[in-house]
PDB file of N, CA, C, O and CB in Angstrom:
ATOM      1  N   MET A   1      81.211  27.487  11.923  1.00  0.00           N
ATOM      2  CA  MET A   1      80.871  28.686  11.300  1.00  0.00           C
ATOM      3  C   MET A   1      79.115  29.467  12.319  1.00  0.00           C
ATOM      4  O   MET A   1      78.390  29.127  13.254  1.00  0.00           O
ATOM      5  CB  MET A   1      80.632  28.106   9.324  1.00  0.00           C
ATOM      6  N   GLU A   2      79.232  30.691  11.255  1.00  0.00           N
ATOM      7  CA  GLU A   2      77.784  31.195  12.145  1.00  0.00           C
ATOM      8  C   GLU A   2      76.916  31.151  11.290  1.00  0.00           C
ATOM      9  O   GLU A   2      77.153  30.540  10.248  1.00  0.00           O
ATOM     10  CB  GLU A   2      77.658  32.677  12.820  1.00  0.00           C
ATOM     11  N   ASN A   3      75.860  31.688  11.460  1.00  0.00           N
ATOM     12  CA  ASN A   3      74.506  32.001  10.822  1.00  0.00           C
ATOM     13  C   ASN A   3      74.052  33.465  10.625  1.00  0.00           C
ATOM     14  O   ASN A   3      73.577  34.250  11.446  1.00  0.00           O
ATOM     15  CB  ASN A   3      73.475  31.373  11.639  1.00  0.00           C
ATOM     16  N   TYR A   4      74.315  33.609   9.378  1.00  0.00           N
ATOM     17  CA  TYR A   4      73.454  35.100   9.645  1.00  0.00           C
ATOM     18  C   TYR A   4      72.737  35.738   8.790  1.00  0.00           C
ATOM     19  O   TYR A   4      73.129  35.569   7.636  1.00  0.00           O
ATOM     20  CB  TYR A   4      74.195  36.144   9.956  1.00  0.00           C
ATOM     21  N   ARG A   5      71.785  36.444   8.909  1.00  0.00           N
ATOM     22  CA  ARG A   5      70.413  36.769   7.739  1.00  0.00           C
ATOM     23  C   ARG A   5      70.222  37.905   7.333  1.00  0.00           C
ATOM     24  O   ARG A   5      69.728  38.800   8.019  1.00  0.00           O
ATOM     25  CB  ARG A   5      69.041  36.535   8.166  1.00  0.00           C
ATOM     26  N   PHE A   6      70.532  38.000   6.342  1.00  0.00           N
ATOM     27  CA  PHE A   6      70.540  38.747   5.190  1.00  0.00           C
ATOM     28  C   PHE A   6      69.761  39.139   4.298  1.00  0.00           C
ATOM     29  O   PHE A   6      69.619  38.452   3.286  1.00  0.00           O
ATOM     30  CB  PHE A   6      71.092  38.432   4.677  1.00  0.00           C
ATOM     31  N   THR A   7      69.001  40.464   4.484  1.00  0.00           N
ATOM     32  CA  THR A   7      67.785  41.173   4.025  1.00  0.00           C
ATOM     33  C   THR A   7      67.906  42.624   2.750  1.00  0.00           C
ATOM     34  O   THR A   7      68.517  43.671   2.966  1.00  0.00           O
ATOM     35  CB  THR A   7      67.167  41.727   5.532  1.00  0.00           C
ATOM     36  N   ALA A   8      67.373  42.383   1.846  1.00  0.00           N
ATOM     37  CA  ALA A   8      67.658  43.424   0.844  1.00  0.00           C
ATOM     38  C   ALA A   8      65.940  44.420   0.837  1.00  0.00           C
ATOM     39  O   ALA A   8      65.004  43.720   1.222  1.00  0.00           O
ATOM     40  CB  ALA A   8      68.171  42.472  -0.928  1.00  0.00           C
ATOM     41  N   PHE A   9      65.625  45.624   0.516  1.00  0.00           N
ATOM     42  CA  PHE A   9      64.288  45.443   0.102  1.00  0.00           C
ATOM     43  C   PHE A   9      64.756  47.012  -0.556  1.00  0.00           C
ATOM     44  O   PHE A   9      65.663  47.829  -0.394  1.00  0.00           O
ATOM     45  CB  PHE A   9      62.829  45.119   1.396  1.00  0.00           C
ATOM     46  N   GLU A  10      63.490  46.846  -1.413  1.00  0.00           N
ATOM     47  CA  GLU A  10      63.000  48.222  -2.812  1.00  0.00           C
ATOM     48  C   GLU A  10      62.270  49.070  -1.700  1.00  0.00           C
ATOM     49  O   GLU A  10      61.592  48.740  -0.727  1.00  0.00           O
ATOM     50  CB  GLU A  10      61.534  47.632  -4.550  1.00  0.00           C
ATOM     51  N   LYS A  11      62.715  50.448  -2.281  1.00  0.00           N
ATOM     52  CA  LYS A  11      62.331  51.562  -0.886  1.00  0.00           C
ATOM     53  C   LYS A  11      60.725  51.351  -0.771  1.00  0.00           C
ATOM     54  O   LYS A  11      60.362  51.639   0.369  1.00  0.00           O
ATOM     55  CB  LYS A  11      62.737  53.588  -1.246  1.00  0.00           C
ATOM     56  N   THR A  12      59.218  50.770  -1.940  1.00  0.00           N
ATOM     57  CA  THR A  12      58.386  50.488  -1.707  1.00  0.00           C
ATOM     58  C   THR A  12      58.277  49.467  -0.441  1.00  0.00           C
ATOM     59  O   THR A  12      57.173  49.404   0.100  1.00  0.00           O
ATOM     60  CB  THR A  12      58.042  50.281  -2.736  1.00  0.00           C
ATOM     61  N   GLY A  13      59.352  48.651   0.083  1.00  0.00           N
ATOM     62  CA  GLY A  13      59.351  48.106   1.415  1.00  0.00           C
ATOM     63  C   GLY A  13      59.316  46.318   0.499  1.00  0.00           C
ATOM     64  O   GLY A  13      59.104  45.234   1.041  1.00  0.00           O
ATOM     65  N   GLU A  14      59.481  46.475  -0.355  1.00  0.00           N
ATOM     66  CA  GLU A  14      59.086  45.005  -1.110  1.00  0.00           C
ATOM     67  C   GLU A  14      60.583  44.368  -0.553  1.00  0.00           C
ATOM     68  O   GLU A  14      61.726  44.824  -0.580  1.00  0.00           O
ATOM     69  CB  GLU A  14      58.810  45.044  -3.269  1.00  0.00           C
ATOM     70  N   THR A  15      59.976  43.035  -0.015  1.00  0.00           N
ATOM     71  CA  THR A  15      61.595  42.724   0.501  1.00  0.00           C
ATOM     72  C   THR A  15      62.116  41.991  -0.916  1.00  0.00           C
ATOM     73  O   THR A  15      61.170  41.590  -1.593  1.00  0.00           O
ATOM     74  CB  THR A  15      61.755  41.449   2.157  1.00  0.00           C
ATOM     75  N   LEU A  16      63.759  41.681  -1.632  1.00  0.00           N
ATOM     76  CA  LEU A  16      64.432  41.608  -2.455  1.00  0.00           C
ATOM     77  C   LEU A  16      64.939  40.415  -2.363  1.00  0.00           C
ATOM     78  O   LEU A  16      65.263  39.523  -3.147  1.00  0.00           O
ATOM     79  CB  LEU A  16      65.115  42.492  -2.525  1.00  0.00           C
ATOM     80  N   PHE A  17      64.939  40.658  -0.791  1.00  0.00           N
ATOM     81  CA  PHE A  17      66.466  38.861  -0.557  1.00  0.00           C
ATOM     82  C   PHE A  17      66.153  38.872   0.962  1.00  0.00           C
ATOM     83  O   PHE A  17      66.309  39.864   1.674  1.00  0.00           O
ATOM     84  CB  PHE A  17      69.095  39.228  -0.928  1.00  0.00           C
ATOM     85  N   ASP A  18      65.609  37.443   1.465  1.00  0.00           N
ATOM     86  CA  ASP A  18      65.521  37.608   2.562  1.00  0.00           C
ATOM     87  C   ASP A  18      65.989  35.691   2.829  1.00  0.00           C
ATOM     88  O   ASP A  18      65.309  34.668   2.743  1.00  0.00           O
ATOM     89  CB  ASP A  18      63.968  38.425   2.986  1.00  0.00           C
ATOM     90  N   GLU A  19      67.878  36.009   3.270  1.00  0.00           N
ATOM     91  CA  GLU A  19      68.194  34.533   3.341  1.00  0.00           C
ATOM     92  C   GLU A  19      69.195  34.611   4.409  1.00  0.00           C
ATOM     93  O   GLU A  19      69.667  35.626   4.921  1.00  0.00           O
ATOM     94  CB  GLU A  19      68.754  33.809   1.928  1.00  0.00           C
ATOM     95  N   VAL A  20      69.501  33.112   4.719  1.00  0.00           N
ATOM     96  CA  VAL A  20      70.407  33.164   6.055  1.00  0.00           C
ATOM     97  C   VAL A  20      71.865  32.469   5.106  1.00  0.00           C
ATOM     98  O   VAL A  20      71.726  31.463   4.410  1.00  0.00           O
ATOM     99  CB  VAL A  20      69.622  31.934   7.740  1.00  0.00           C
ATOM    100  N   TRP A  21      73.263  33.233   5.245  1.00  0.00           N
ATOM    101  CA  TRP A  21      74.156  33.073   4.715  1.00  0.00           C
ATOM    102  C   TRP A  21      74.802  32.801   5.728  1.00  0.00           C
ATOM    103  O   TRP A  21      74.468  33.307   6.799  1.00  0.00           O
ATOM    104  CB  TRP A  21      74.493  33.856   3.947  1.00  0.00           C
ATOM    105  N   THR A  22      76.224  31.666   5.618  1.00  0.00           N
ATOM    106  CA  THR A  22      77.120  31.350   6.995  1.00  0.00           C
ATOM    107  C   THR A  22      78.469  31.489   6.630  1.00  0.00           C
ATOM    108  O   THR A  22      78.931  31.105   5.556  1.00  0.00           O
ATOM    109  CB  THR A  22      76.944  29.824   7.653  1.00  0.00           C
ATOM    110  N   PHE A  23      79.239  32.162   7.731  1.00  0.00           N
ATOM    111  CA  PHE A  23      80.444  32.292   7.480  1.00  0.00           C
ATOM    112  C   PHE A  23      81.111  31.643   8.833  1.00  0.00           C
ATOM    113  O   PHE A  23      80.614  30.788   9.566  1.00  0.00           O
ATOM    114  CB  PHE A  23      80.760  33.764   7.111  1.00  0.00           C
ATOM    115  N   GLU A  24      82.661  32.443   8.972  1.00  0.00           N
ATOM    116  CA  GLU A  24      83.049  31.944  10.055  1.00  0.00           C
ATOM    117  C   GLU A  24      82.601  32.613  11.515  1.00  0.00           C
ATOM    118  O   GLU A  24      81.791  32.292  12.384  1.00  0.00           O
ATOM    119  CB  GLU A  24      84.358  31.910   9.860  1.00  0.00           C
ATOM    120  N   ASN A  25      83.541  33.705  11.337  1.00  0.00           N
ATOM    121  CA  ASN A  25      83.206  35.047  11.863  1.00  0.00           C
ATOM    122  C   ASN A  25      82.365  36.105  11.587  1.00  0.00           C
ATOM    123  O   ASN A  25      81.534  35.918  10.698  1.00  0.00           O
ATOM    124  CB  ASN A  25      84.011  35.550  11.862  1.00  0.00           C
ATOM    125  N   ASP A  26      82.397  37.403  12.264  1.00  0.00           N
ATOM    126  CA  ASP A  26      81.622  38.501  11.966  1.00  0.00           C
ATOM    127  C   ASP A  26      82.764  39.242  10.892  1.00  0.00           C
ATOM    128  O   ASP A  26      82.322  40.076  10.102  1.00  0.00           O
ATOM    129  CB  ASP A  26      81.123  39.408  13.445  1.00  0.00           C
ATOM    130  N   ASP A  27      83.909  38.991  10.884  1.00  0.00           N
ATOM    131  CA  ASP A  27      84.903  39.667  10.017  1.00  0.00           C
ATOM    132  C   ASP A  27      84.962  39.435   8.913  1.00  0.00           C
ATOM    133  O   ASP A  27      85.222  40.246   8.024  1.00  0.00           O
ATOM    134  CB  ASP A  27      85.987  39.566  10.279  1.00  0.00           C
ATOM    135  N   LYS A  28      84.632  37.807   8.741  1.00  0.00           N
ATOM    136  CA  LYS A  28      84.869  37.251   7.312  1.00  0.00           C
ATOM    137  C   LYS A  28      82.985  37.559   6.862  1.00  0.00           C
ATOM    138  O   LYS A  28      82.836  37.735   5.653  1.00  0.00           O
ATOM    139  CB  LYS A  28      85.619  35.137   7.311  1.00  0.00           C
ATOM    140  N   ALA A  29      82.111  37.603   7.418  1.00  0.00           N
ATOM    141  CA  ALA A  29      80.831  38.121   6.668  1.00  0.00           C
ATOM    142  C   ALA A  29      81.167  39.178   6.292  1.00  0.00           C
ATOM    143  O   ALA A  29      80.683  39.336   5.172  1.00  0.00           O
ATOM    144  CB  ALA A  29      79.575  38.271   7.334  1.00  0.00           C
ATOM    145  N   LYS A  30      81.888  40.249   6.670  1.00  0.00           N
ATOM    146  CA  LYS A  30      81.974  41.641   6.164  1.00  0.00           C
ATOM    147  C   LYS A  30      82.089  41.484   4.961  1.00  0.00           C
ATOM    148  O   LYS A  30      81.261  41.814   4.112  1.00  0.00           O
ATOM    149  CB  LYS A  30      82.983  42.490   6.628  1.00  0.00           C
ATOM    150  N   VAL A  31      83.848  40.609   4.666  1.00  0.00           N
ATOM    151  CA  VAL A  31      83.770  41.132   3.509  1.00  0.00           C
ATOM    152  C   VAL A  31      83.386  39.799   2.159  1.00  0.00           C
ATOM    153  O   VAL A  31      83.380  39.891   0.931  1.00  0.00           O
ATOM    154  CB  VAL A  31      85.245  41.953   3.404  1.00  0.00           C
ATOM    155  N   GLU A  32      83.056  38.445   3.235  1.00  0.00           N
ATOM    156  CA  GLU A  32      82.606  37.791   2.193  1.00  0.00           C
ATOM    157  C   GLU A  32      80.905  38.071   1.406  1.00  0.00           C
ATOM    158  O   GLU A  32      80.365  37.760   0.345  1.00  0.00           O
ATOM    159  CB  GLU A  32      82.800  36.441   2.749  1.00  0.00           C
ATOM    160  N   GLY A  33      80.504  38.890   2.744  1.00  0.00           N
ATOM    161  CA  GLY A  33      79.243  39.160   2.621  1.00  0.00           C
ATOM    162  C   GLY A  33      78.812  40.551   1.615  1.00  0.00           C
ATOM    163  O   GLY A  33      77.754  40.627   0.990  1.00  0.00           O
ATOM    164  N   GLN A  34      79.852  41.566   1.629  1.00  0.00           N
ATOM    165  CA  GLN A  34      79.381  42.422   0.493  1.00  0.00           C
ATOM    166  C   GLN A  34      79.915  42.258  -0.794  1.00  0.00           C
ATOM    167  O   GLN A  34      79.650  42.916  -1.801  1.00  0.00           O
ATOM    168  CB  GLN A  34      79.574  43.704   0.765  1.00  0.00           C
ATOM    169  N   LYS A  35      80.929  41.031  -0.628  1.00  0.00           N
ATOM    170  CA  LYS A  35      81.085  40.469  -2.113  1.00  0.00           C
ATOM    171  C   LYS A  35      79.729  39.801  -2.772  1.00  0.00           C
ATOM    172  O   LYS A  35      79.694  40.131  -3.958  1.00  0.00           O
ATOM    173  CB  LYS A  35      82.269  39.277  -2.096  1.00  0.00           C
ATOM    174  N   GLN A  36      78.607  38.983  -2.422  1.00  0.00           N
ATOM    175  CA  GLN A  36      77.600  38.230  -2.076  1.00  0.00           C
ATOM    176  C   GLN A  36      76.755  39.413  -2.436  1.00  0.00           C
ATOM    177  O   GLN A  36      75.918  39.387  -3.339  1.00  0.00           O
ATOM    178  CB  GLN A  36      77.565  37.546  -0.620  1.00  0.00           C
ATOM    179  N   ILE A  37      76.965  40.244  -1.835  1.00  0.00           N
ATOM    180  CA  ILE A  37      75.123  41.917  -2.080  1.00  0.00           C
ATOM    181  C   ILE A  37      75.595  41.998  -3.722  1.00  0.00           C
ATOM    182  O   ILE A  37      75.009  41.662  -4.751  1.00  0.00           O
ATOM    183  CB  ILE A  37      75.410  44.653  -0.784  1.00  0.00           C
ATOM    184  N   ASP A  38      77.138  42.698  -3.433  1.00  0.00           N
ATOM    185  CA  ASP A  38      77.781  43.462  -5.009  1.00  0.00           C
ATOM    186  C   ASP A  38      77.282  42.134  -6.139  1.00  0.00           C
ATOM    187  O   ASP A  38      76.636  42.527  -7.110  1.00  0.00           O
ATOM    188  CB  ASP A  38      80.139  43.732  -5.018  1.00  0.00           C
ATOM    189  N   GLU A  39      77.555  40.599  -6.049  1.00  0.00           N
ATOM    190  CA  GLU A  39      76.898  39.348  -7.360  1.00  0.00           C
ATOM    191  C   GLU A  39      75.798  40.100  -7.591  1.00  0.00           C
ATOM    192  O   GLU A  39      75.433  40.628  -8.641  1.00  0.00           O
ATOM    193  CB  GLU A  39      76.376  37.479  -6.890  1.00  0.00           C
ATOM    194  N   LYS A  40      75.133  40.105  -6.152  1.00  0.00           N
ATOM    195  CA  LYS A  40      73.327  40.479  -6.621  1.00  0.00           C
ATOM    196  C   LYS A  40      72.574  41.524  -6.987  1.00  0.00           C
ATOM    197  O   LYS A  40      71.359  41.719  -7.016  1.00  0.00           O
ATOM    198  CB  LYS A  40      72.502  40.306  -5.755  1.00  0.00           C
ATOM    199  N   GLY A  41      73.761  42.324  -7.330  1.00  0.00           N
ATOM    200  CA  GLY A  41      73.337  43.639  -7.682  1.00  0.00           C
ATOM    201  C   GLY A  41      72.710  44.347  -6.563  1.00  0.00           C
ATOM    202  O   GLY A  41      72.454  45.457  -7.029  1.00  0.00           O
ATOM    203  N   VAL A  42      72.343  44.317  -5.409  1.00  0.00           N
ATOM    204  CA  VAL A  42      71.682  45.364  -4.928  1.00  0.00           C
ATOM    205  C   VAL A  42      72.630  46.449  -4.110  1.00  0.00           C
ATOM    206  O   VAL A  42      72.103  47.428  -3.581  1.00  0.00           O
ATOM    207  CB  VAL A  42      70.599  44.790  -4.100  1.00  0.00           C
ATOM    208  N   ALA A  43      74.027  46.227  -4.039  1.00  0.00           N
ATOM    209  CA  ALA A  43      74.873  47.455  -3.242  1.00  0.00           C
ATOM    210  C   ALA A  43      73.980  48.396  -2.784  1.00  0.00           C
ATOM    211  O   ALA A  43      73.864  48.636  -1.583  1.00  0.00           O
ATOM    212  CB  ALA A  43      75.946  48.283  -4.140  1.00  0.00           C
ATOM    213  N   GLU A  44      73.204  49.066  -3.817  1.00  0.00           N
ATOM    214  CA  GLU A  44      72.604  50.260  -3.929  1.00  0.00           C
ATOM    215  C   GLU A  44      71.381  50.430  -3.191  1.00  0.00           C
ATOM    216  O   GLU A  44      70.996  51.489  -2.698  1.00  0.00           O
ATOM    217  CB  GLU A  44      72.400  50.509  -5.182  1.00  0.00           C
ATOM    218  N   LYS A  45      70.627  48.998  -3.134  1.00  0.00           N
ATOM    219  CA  LYS A  45      69.848  48.839  -2.497  1.00  0.00           C
ATOM    220  C   LYS A  45      69.447  48.595  -0.754  1.00  0.00           C
ATOM    221  O   LYS A  45      70.140  47.852  -0.058  1.00  0.00           O
ATOM    222  CB  LYS A  45      69.694  48.239  -3.150  1.00  0.00           C
ATOM    223  N   THR A  46      68.263  49.320  -0.216  1.00  0.00           N
ATOM    224  CA  THR A  46      68.531  49.245   1.707  1.00  0.00           C
ATOM    225  C   THR A  46      68.944  47.805   1.539  1.00  0.00           C
ATOM    226  O   THR A  46      68.476  46.984   0.750  1.00  0.00           O
ATOM    227  CB  THR A  46      66.838  49.491   3.098  1.00  0.00           C
ATOM    228  N   HIS A  47      69.705  47.683   2.239  1.00  0.00           N
ATOM    229  CA  HIS A  47      70.093  46.161   2.689  1.00  0.00           C
ATOM    230  C   HIS A  47      70.605  45.962   4.125  1.00  0.00           C
ATOM    231  O   HIS A  47      70.457  46.988   4.789  1.00  0.00           O
ATOM    232  CB  HIS A  47      71.257  45.595   1.759  1.00  0.00           C
ATOM    233  N   ARG A  48      71.280  44.734   4.939  1.00  0.00           N
ATOM    234  CA  ARG A  48      71.324  44.298   6.044  1.00  0.00           C
ATOM    235  C   ARG A  48      71.814  42.918   6.493  1.00  0.00           C
ATOM    236  O   ARG A  48      71.051  41.994   6.210  1.00  0.00           O
ATOM    237  CB  ARG A  48      70.309  44.492   6.338  1.00  0.00           C
ATOM    238  N   LEU A  49      72.891  42.617   7.111  1.00  0.00           N
ATOM    239  CA  LEU A  49      73.554  41.774   6.784  1.00  0.00           C
ATOM    240  C   LEU A  49      73.570  41.175   8.907  1.00  0.00           C
ATOM    241  O   LEU A  49      74.654  41.156   9.491  1.00  0.00           O
ATOM    242  CB  LEU A  49      75.080  42.442   5.673  1.00  0.00           C
ATOM    243  N   VAL A  50      72.649  40.900   9.437  1.00  0.00           N
ATOM    244  CA  VAL A  50      73.324  40.399  11.372  1.00  0.00           C
ATOM    245  C   VAL A  50      73.911  39.099  11.184  1.00  0.00           C
ATOM    246  O   VAL A  50      73.914  38.184  10.360  1.00  0.00           O
ATOM    247  CB  VAL A  50      71.871  40.082  12.912  1.00  0.00           C
ATOM    248  N   ASN A  51      74.493  39.459  12.493  1.00  0.00           N
ATOM    249  CA  ASN A  51      74.596  37.863  12.789  1.00  0.00           C
ATOM    250  C   ASN A  51      73.758  37.623  14.257  1.00  0.00           C
ATOM    251  O   ASN A  51      73.098  38.514  14.791  1.00  0.00           O
ATOM    252  CB  ASN A  51      76.431  37.319  12.958  1.00  0.00           C
ATOM    253  N   LYS A  52      73.901  36.362  14.757  1.00  0.00           N
ATOM    254  CA  LYS A  52      72.579  35.985  15.261  1.00  0.00           C
ATOM    255  C   LYS A  52      72.083  36.655  16.174  1.00  0.00           C
ATOM    256  O   LYS A  52      70.892  36.534  16.458  1.00  0.00           O
ATOM    257  CB  LYS A  52      72.494  34.851  15.677  1.00  0.00           C
ATOM    258  N   SER A  53      72.983  37.587  16.888  1.00  0.00           N
ATOM    259  CA  SER A  53      72.333  38.102  18.197  1.00  0.00           C
ATOM    260  C   SER A  53      71.714  39.238  17.816  1.00  0.00           C
ATOM    261  O   SER A  53      71.065  39.666  18.770  1.00  0.00           O
ATOM    262  CB  SER A  53      73.279  38.397  19.391  1.00  0.00           C
ATOM    263  N   GLY A  54      71.586  40.124  16.581  1.00  0.00           N
ATOM    264  CA  GLY A  54      71.038  40.923  15.959  1.00  0.00           C
ATOM    265  C   GLY A  54      72.515  42.189  15.290  1.00  0.00           C
ATOM    266  O   GLY A  54      72.380  43.062  14.433  1.00  0.00           O
ATOM    267  N   LYS A  55      73.299  41.965  15.767  1.00  0.00           N
ATOM    268  CA  LYS A  55      74.487  42.723  15.892  1.00  0.00           C
ATOM    269  C   LYS A  55      74.275  42.964  14.005  1.00  0.00           C
ATOM    270  O   LYS A  55      73.914  42.058  13.254  1.00  0.00           O
ATOM    271  CB  LYS A  55      76.128  41.733  16.724  1.00  0.00           C
ATOM    272  N   LEU A  56      74.622  44.474  13.537  1.00  0.00           N
ATOM    273  CA  LEU A  56      74.785  44.566  12.067  1.00  0.00           C
ATOM    274  C   LEU A  56      76.676  44.539  11.970  1.00  0.00           C
ATOM    275  O   LEU A  56      77.594  44.898  12.706  1.00  0.00           O
ATOM    276  CB  LEU A  56      73.884  46.243  11.388  1.00  0.00           C
ATOM    277  N   ILE A  57      76.569  44.013  10.868  1.00  0.00           N
ATOM    278  CA  ILE A  57      77.331  43.815   9.839  1.00  0.00           C
ATOM    279  C   ILE A  57      77.595  44.593   8.984  1.00  0.00           C
ATOM    280  O   ILE A  57      78.617  45.239   8.752  1.00  0.00           O
ATOM    281  CB  ILE A  57      77.056  43.061   9.342  1.00  0.00           C
ATOM    282  N   LEU A  58      76.572  44.524   8.464  1.00  0.00           N
ATOM    283  CA  LEU A  58      76.740  45.233   6.725  1.00  0.00           C
ATOM    284  C   LEU A  58      74.674  46.210   6.907  1.00  0.00           C
ATOM    285  O   LEU A  58      73.550  45.967   7.346  1.00  0.00           O
ATOM    286  CB  LEU A  58      76.887  43.033   4.690  1.00  0.00           C
ATOM    287  N   PHE A  59      75.222  46.971   6.411  1.00  0.00           N
ATOM    288  CA  PHE A  59      74.127  47.808   6.586  1.00  0.00           C
ATOM    289  C   PHE A  59      73.761  49.029   5.495  1.00  0.00           C
ATOM    290  O   PHE A  59      74.468  49.972   5.850  1.00  0.00           O
ATOM    291  CB  PHE A  59      74.360  48.358   7.876  1.00  0.00           C
ATOM    292  N   HIS A  60      73.106  49.367   4.522  1.00  0.00           N
ATOM    293  CA  HIS A  60      73.163  50.065   3.573  1.00  0.00           C
ATOM    294  C   HIS A  60      72.059  50.966   3.213  1.00  0.00           C
ATOM    295  O   HIS A  60      71.943  50.820   1.997  1.00  0.00           O
ATOM    296  CB  HIS A  60      73.441  49.353   2.749  1.00  0.00           C
ATOM    297  N   VAL A  61      71.201  51.803   3.607  1.00  0.00           N
ATOM    298  CA  VAL A  61      69.920  52.888   3.285  1.00  0.00           C
ATOM    299  C   VAL A  61      70.050  53.344   1.900  1.00  0.00           C
ATOM    300  O   VAL A  61      69.235  54.139   1.432  1.00  0.00           O
ATOM    301  CB  VAL A  61      69.912  54.317   4.274  1.00  0.00           C
TER     302      VAL A  61
END
């Protein structure tokens, strides 16, 4: 299992979420991460999910 950092922001720069999520790999992170983003209701907000080396897995502006 690997840790991934999820952050979501308002247009003002206010941080909505700054969390560590755990997934098996990047492919699982992409699918399961999108589900969690949808559940949190921030799919249309600026957000990113990165792996431990900083690689973008999901990104939306």
